C-alpha positions in Angstrom: -197.1 55.7 38.3 -200.1 58.0 38.0 -203.4 57.7 39.9 -205.3 57.0 37.0 -202.8 53.9 36.3 -203.1 52.7 39.9 -206.8 52.8 39.6 -206.7 50.4 36.4 -204.1 48.1 37.9 -204.7 47.7 41.5 -203.2 45.0 43.6 -205.9 42.7 44.5 -206.0 41.8 48.2 -205.4 38.3 49.5 -207.7 35.7 48.2 -207.9 34.1 51.7 -210.3 36.9 53.0 -212.5 37.8 50.3 -215.4 38.5 52.6 -213.3 41.1 54.4 -212.7 43.0 51.0 -216.2 44.6 50.8 -215.9 45.6 54.6 -212.5 47.1 54.0 -214.2 49.3 51.1 -216.7 50.3 53.6 -214.4 51.0 56.4 -212.1 53.0 54.1 -215.0 55.0 53.0 -216.1 55.7 56.3 -212.8 56.9 57.6 -212.7 59.4 54.7 -216.3 60.6 56.1 -214.9 61.0 59.6 -212.1 63.2 58.1 -214.8 65.2 55.9 -217.0 65.6 59.1 -213.8 66.9 61.1 -212.6 69.2 58.4 -216.1 70.7 58.0 -216.5 71.2 61.8 -212.9 72.0 62.8 -213.5 75.8 62.0 -216.0 76.1 64.7 -213.5 76.2 67.4 -210.4 77.6 65.4 -212.4 80.6 64.1 -212.6 82.0 67.7 -208.8 82.3 68.1 -207.8 83.2 64.4 -210.3 85.8 64.3 -208.2 87.4 67.3 -204.9 86.6 65.6 -206.1 88.0 62.2 -208.5 90.7 63.5 -211.2 89.5 61.5 -214.6 91.6 60.9 -218.0 89.5 60.9 -218.1 89.5 57.3 -214.5 88.2 57.2 -215.5 85.7 59.7 -218.4 84.5 57.4 -215.9 84.6 54.3 -213.4 82.0 56.1 -216.6 79.5 56.3 -218.2 80.4 53.0 -215.2 80.1 50.8 -214.9 76.6 51.8 -218.6 76.0 50.5 -217.9 77.9 47.2 -215.0 75.1 46.6 -217.4 72.4 47.6 -220.2 73.4 45.0 -217.1 73.4 42.3 -215.9 70.0 43.7 -219.3 68.5 43.7 -220.0 69.6 39.9 -216.7 67.9 38.7 -216.7 65.1 41.3 -219.1 62.9 39.3 -216.9 63.3 35.7 -213.8 62.8 38.1 -214.9 59.6 39.2 -216.1 58.2 35.9 -213.0 59.6 34.0 -210.3 58.2 36.5 -212.2 55.8 38.5 -213.7 55.7 42.2 -210.7 54.9 43.8 -208.6 57.2 41.9 -210.9 60.3 42.9 -211.0 58.7 46.5 -206.9 59.1 46.6 -207.3 62.8 45.2 -209.7 63.5 48.1 -207.6 61.9 50.6 -204.1 63.3 49.3 -205.9 66.8 49.0 -207.4 66.7 52.6 -203.7 65.9 54.0 -202.0 68.6 52.0 -204.9 71.4 52.4 -205.6 70.9 56.1 -201.8 71.1 56.6 -201.4 74.4 54.7 -204.5 75.9 56.5 -202.9 75.1 59.8 -199.8 77.1 58.7 -201.3 80.0 57.0 -199.6 83.1 57.8 -202.5 85.6 56.6 -206.3 85.2 56.1 -205.8 85.6 52.5 -203.8 82.6 52.3 -206.2 80.5 54.9 -209.1 81.5 52.3 -207.3 80.5 49.4 -206.4 77.0 50.9 -209.9 76.7 52.5 -211.1 77.1 48.9 -209.0 74.2 47.7 -210.0 72.2 50.6 -213.9 72.8 49.8 -213.2 71.4 46.4 -211.8 68.4 47.6 -214.8 68.1 50.2 -217.2 68.5 47.2 -215.4 65.8 45.4 -215.6 63.4 48.5 -219.4 64.0 48.9 -220.0 62.5 45.4 -217.2 60.0 45.2 -217.0 58.5 48.8 -220.8 57.4 48.8 -220.4 56.1 45.3 -217.3 54.2 46.1 -219.0 52.5 49.1 -222.2 51.7 47.4 -220.4 50.1 44.1 -218.0 47.9 46.0 -219.9 46.6 48.9 -221.9 43.3 49.0 -225.8 44.0 48.5 -226.5 42.4 52.1 -224.3 45.2 53.8 -224.7 48.1 50.8 -227.5 49.8 52.8 -225.9 49.9 56.1 -222.5 50.7 54.6 -223.6 54.0 53.0 -225.6 54.7 56.1 -222.4 54.4 58.1 -220.8 56.8 55.9 -223.5 59.5 57.2 -223.0 58.2 60.6 -218.8 58.5 60.1 -219.5 62.0 59.0 -221.4 63.2 62.4 -218.9 61.1 64.3 -216.0 63.4 62.5 -217.9 66.4 63.8 -218.0 65.0 67.3 -214.4 64.4 67.2 -213.8 68.0 66.1 -215.6 69.5 69.2 -213.6 67.3 71.8 -210.4 68.2 70.0 -211.3 72.0 69.9 -212.1 71.5 73.5 -208.9 69.9 74.2 -206.8 72.7 72.6 -209.0 75.7 73.8 -207.0 76.2 76.8 -203.9 77.4 74.7 -206.0 78.8 71.9 -204.2 76.3 69.4 -206.2 77.2 66.3 -203.5 75.8 64.0 -203.6 72.3 65.7 -207.4 72.2 65.4 -207.3 72.7 61.8 -204.2 70.6 61.0 -204.6 67.4 62.8 -206.7 65.6 60.3 -203.8 65.6 57.9 -202.5 62.5 59.7 -205.6 60.1 59.2 -205.8 61.7 55.6 -202.5 60.4 54.7 -202.8 57.3 56.5 -206.1 56.3 54.7 -204.2 56.4 51.4 -202.4 53.1 52.3 -205.4 50.8 52.3 -206.8 52.9 49.3 -203.6 52.1 47.3 -204.2 48.5 47.8 -207.7 47.9 47.0 -209.3 47.8 43.5 -211.5 50.1 41.9 -215.5 49.2 41.8 -216.8 46.4 39.6 -219.3 49.3 38.3 -216.3 51.3 37.1 -214.3 48.4 35.4 -217.5 47.6 33.3 -218.0 51.4 32.4 -214.4 51.3 31.1 -214.9 47.9 29.2 -212.8 45.8 31.7 -215.4 43.0 32.0 -213.1 40.4 33.2 -211.6 42.6 35.9 -215.2 43.4 37.1 -216.0 39.7 37.4 -212.8 39.2 39.3 -213.3 42.0 41.7 -217.1 41.2 42.2 -216.3 37.7 43.1 -213.7 39.2 45.5 -216.0 41.3 47.4 -218.8 39.2 47.6 -218.3 35.5 47.1 -221.8 34.6 47.9 -223.3 35.8 44.4 -222.7 34.6 40.7 -220.2 37.1 39.9 -220.9 37.0 35.9 -224.5 37.4 36.5 -223.9 40.4 38.8 -221.6 42.0 36.3 -224.2 41.4 33.5 -226.8 43.1 35.8 -224.5 46.0 36.1 -224.0 46.4 32.5 -227.8 46.4 31.7 -228.0 48.9 34.4 -225.4 51.1 33.0 -226.9 50.9 29.6 -230.4 52.1 31.1 -228.7 55.3 32.7 -227.3 56.5 29.2 -229.1 59.9 28.3 -230.0 61.4 31.6 -229.7 65.3 31.5 -230.6 68.1 34.0 -233.1 69.3 31.2 -234.9 66.0 31.6 -235.6 67.2 35.0 -237.8 70.0 33.9 -240.1 68.2 31.7 -242.8 65.9 32.7 -243.4 63.4 34.4 -240.3 64.1 36.6 -240.6 68.0 36.9 -242.6 67.7 40.3 -240.0 65.0 41.6 -237.3 67.4 40.7 -239.1 70.5 42.7 -239.5 68.1 45.5 -235.7 66.9 45.7 -234.5 70.7 44.9 -236.7 72.0 47.5 -235.8 69.6 50.3 -232.1 70.1 49.6 -232.4 73.7 49.8 -234.5 73.8 52.9 -232.0 71.1 54.4 -229.5 73.8 54.9 -231.2 77.2 54.9 -233.0 76.3 58.2 -229.5 77.0 59.9 -227.9 73.4 60.8 -224.7 74.6 59.8 -224.9 77.7 61.7 -224.6 75.7 64.7 -221.8 73.6 63.1 -219.5 76.5 62.1 -220.4 79.1 65.0 -221.7 77.3 68.2 -218.7 78.8 70.4 -220.3 82.2 69.4 -223.9 81.1 70.0 -223.1 79.7 73.5 -221.2 82.8 74.3 -224.3 84.8 73.2 -226.4 82.6 75.1 -224.9 83.4 78.3 -222.1 80.6 78.8 -218.7 81.9 79.7 -215.1 80.4 79.4 -213.8 78.3 76.6 -214.3 75.0 78.7 -218.2 75.5 78.7 -218.3 77.2 75.0 -216.3 74.3 73.4 -217.4 71.2 75.5 -220.9 71.9 75.3 -220.8 71.6 71.5 -219.4 68.2 71.9 -222.5 66.9 73.8 -224.6 68.5 71.1 -223.1 66.5 68.5 -223.0 63.3 70.5 -226.8 63.8 70.7 -227.0 64.1 66.9 -224.9 61.2 66.4 -227.4 59.1 68.5 -230.1 60.7 66.5 -228.7 59.5 63.2 -228.4 56.1 64.4 -232.0 56.0 65.6 -233.3 57.2 62.4 -231.3 54.3 60.3 -233.1 51.8 62.7 -236.5 53.0 62.5 -236.8 54.5 59.0 -237.9 51.4 57.3 -240.4 50.5 60.0 -242.3 53.9 60.8 -241.6 55.1 57.4 -240.2 58.3 55.7 -242.7 60.7 56.4 -242.9 60.2 59.9 -239.2 60.6 60.4 -239.0 63.6 58.2 -242.0 65.5 59.5 -241.2 64.9 63.2 -237.7 65.9 62.5 -238.7 69.3 61.2 -241.5 69.8 63.5 -239.0 69.5 66.4 -236.7 71.9 64.6 -239.4 74.3 64.4 -240.3 74.1 68.1 -236.6 74.5 69.3 -236.1 77.5 67.2 -239.3 79.0 68.5 -237.8 78.2 72.3 -234.4 80.0 71.1 -236.1 83.0 69.9 -237.9 83.3 73.2 -234.5 82.6 75.1 -232.5 85.1 73.1 -235.4 87.7 73.4 -235.3 87.7 77.3 -232.0 89.8 76.8 -229.5 89.4 79.8 -229.3 85.4 79.9 -228.3 83.7 83.1 -229.0 80.5 85.3 -231.6 78.2 84.1 -232.5 80.1 80.9 -228.9 79.5 79.6 -229.7 75.7 79.9 -233.1 75.9 78.2 -231.0 77.6 75.3 -228.7 74.9 75.4 -231.4 72.0 75.6 -233.1 73.7 72.5 -229.7 73.8 70.6 -229.2 70.0 71.5 -232.6 69.1 70.3 -232.6 71.3 67.2 -229.5 69.7 65.8 -230.5 66.2 66.8 -233.8 66.6 65.1 -232.1 67.9 62.0 -230.1 64.7 61.8 -233.0 62.6 62.7 -235.1 64.0 59.6 -233.3 66.1 57.0 -229.7 64.6 57.8 -231.0 61.0 57.4 -233.6 61.4 54.4 -232.2 63.7 52.0 -230.2 61.1 50.2 -232.8 58.6 50.8 -235.4 60.5 48.7 -232.8 61.8 46.0 -232.1 58.2 45.4 -235.8 57.1 45.1 -237.2 60.0 43.1 -235.9 59.2 39.9 -235.4 56.2 37.5 -231.8 54.9 36.9 -231.0 57.3 33.9 -231.8 60.5 36.0 -230.6 59.4 39.3 -227.2 60.8 39.6 -228.4 64.0 37.8 -231.1 64.5 40.2 -228.7 64.0 43.4 -226.4 66.4 41.6 -229.1 69.3 41.3 -230.1 68.5 44.9 -226.6 68.7 46.2 -226.2 72.0 44.5 -229.5 73.4 45.9 -228.0 72.2 49.3 -224.6 73.9 48.9 -226.2 77.1 47.9 -228.3 77.3 50.9 -225.2 76.3 52.8 -223.1 79.0 51.3 -225.8 81.5 52.4 -226.0 80.5 56.1 -222.0 80.3 56.2 -221.6 83.9 54.7 -224.4 85.8 56.2 -224.9 84.3 59.7 -222.5 86.0 61.6 -223.4 89.4 60.1 -227.0 88.6 60.8 -226.4 87.9 64.4 -224.6 91.2 64.6 -227.0 93.4 62.9 -230.4 92.0 63.6 -229.6 90.2 67.1 -230.1 86.6 68.2 -233.6 86.6 68.8 -234.6 87.9 65.3 -231.8 85.7 63.5 -233.3 82.7 65.1 -237.1 83.7 64.6 -236.3 84.0 60.7 -234.9 80.7 60.8 -237.9 79.3 62.5 -240.1 81.0 59.8 -238.0 79.1 57.3 -238.1 75.8 59.2 -241.9 76.2 59.3 -242.0 76.6 55.3 -240.1 73.5 55.1 -242.4 71.7 57.2 -245.4 72.9 55.0 -243.3 72.1 52.0 -242.5 68.6 53.1 -246.1 67.8 54.2 -247.5 68.5 50.8 -244.7 67.3 48.7 -243.0 64.2 50.5 -244.5 60.7 49.4 -244.5 57.9 51.9 -242.2 55.4 50.1 -241.8 52.8 52.8 -242.0 49.3 51.4 -242.5 50.6 47.9 -240.3 49.2 44.8 -238.5 51.8 42.8 -240.8 51.2 39.8 -244.0 52.0 42.1 -242.3 55.4 43.3 -241.6 56.3 39.6 -245.2 55.6 38.9 -246.2 58.0 41.8 -244.5 61.0 39.9 -245.5 59.9 36.5 -249.4 59.8 38.2 -248.9 63.7 39.0 -248.0 62.9 42.8 -250.5 60.4 43.6 -250.1 56.4 44.0 -251.7 54.8 40.9 -254.6 52.9 41.5 -253.9 49.0 40.9 -255.4 47.8 37.6 -258.2 45.1 38.2 -257.3 41.6 37.7 -260.7 40.8 36.0 -261.2 37.9 38.6 -264.1 38.4 41.0 -263.2 38.5 44.8 -263.8 34.8 46.3 -267.0 34.5 48.6 -266.4 34.3 52.0 -267.2 30.7 52.3 -264.9 29.8 49.7 -262.2 31.8 51.2 -262.8 29.5 54.5 
């Protein structure tokens, strides 16, 4: 039986536990998020040891990372079409199966050429998952937990990176880079079991004309709503989405929104967050820390702080507002990059200076996850009307991955050529540019309806003035 067939004829979960089904969708998606985070970060530790085994140059080290991003760009470009054609569930099965196969093959790679080829294919799977997993969660969980469920996917991704660093630390004593890369094959294979048992999403069934099946699954995942009314609403939304194209983003009134979203996506990565994710052991070694224990354990604490910052942002984003969270996060990144520039400029690092550098790395990474990491998808989903929303998110993701590619490929060579101080100074300048860009372009959308936000972009980046009602304001005594 093919994956596509499985997606069309799923085995429904037990009717005795309908409320659990929506949570099972979210939990399954979150597990995929953990695996994605692990696979993204696992190379940071493995690279130290495989570089010695394969005698890699700085450029070859960069290629081991950047080839994954090349694959991610391709996967992201085809992920939406694949999820529409075969189904959200089928796309998730492809992702989980590909994760299991390709991480196992990367662990067994006999040469760097084979490793690069396998990591490219793994990157394709990662790119598909970036599109398919949040889509799968958002379309299949009840409305009352949808926001938290999608946000938890982001938390799960950071949690996967945290797990990576602790695993790398545990295996660093023996230099077991193959185990570092290959361990995630086990959960990737296991997550296919619940995926095979779950149905596809109601939205996909409507997309394919299976309305009755959509009603059935909607009732299964959220028994508190009128399933037929909800499916009718999905059908209306799908009808509204027809016709969105990338060319539409270049025309008024949404060209300004497109510039904002693409710029935010590019600055999100070009400011260097994945330099820390991919190369943190080398950065800590440059900073003056010695021994695999410190250089592998310290990044674990950095990622724990990032996890806490992500959770904090989720808790306060609807209270303090988008701009406060975004600008304070980027501003802290600028300050910490300035500190790192001074630390590395001091030359021979030892004692308290090394710990100042560690603190700056920790706060830089936490600030990214607090600001950029938590808000990038919020703004992407709010900036456009329904018919342009997926197109806008895809364009933003492409800009994000292109910047990621530049960091992955050139950061180690830049460190070797220009030195750590100049490299981090350059990142600081880029972060300052990001702060200025966000200050002038990011709207405060807290508490605004989507229609109001679209009105902001139609009005040239200004909130429309409410039309007068024609009724005079009541006199003070009347109000009393």
